[in-house]
C-alpha positions, 0 to 999 in steps of 0.5 A: 650411830654416826651423828650425820643428823639425819634420822637413823634407826637406833639411837641418835647421838646428836651433831658433832661436838653434842653427841647426847650420850650419857656421861661415862662412869668411872673416869677420874681426872685430876687437875693441878692448879697453875700456881702450885705448878713447878714450870722450872722445876729440875730444869738446871739439873736436867740441862746439866745431866742432858747435856752431858749425856748427849755430849758423851754419846755424840763426841766422836761425830765431831771432835775426830773431824774438829781435831783433824781439821784443826791440825790440818789448818795448823799444818797450813799455816805453818807451811805458808809461813815457811814458804813465804819465809826467807829459807822457803824462798830460797829453797823454792825460788827455781819452782816458780819460774 
């Protein structure tokens, strides 16, 4: 029966939070004191190996675009320096006008 507060035929279980049923048997609960826990137990080890595992799984998603971007940027810088040099200006002087 629900705990609606009204009298219904059958067993009344009480209002929400105090259902009034007998305690359940055969349930074992365990607890550990706060000063017996290792809050950072294995954190350094897991940080190293989780980082390695995740990096290994994701490397193709970020390394390939990074290499392409770096090589494009290096080419653009080299091309810009050439076009602004004496030889580049002499080669492309007629195209500017």
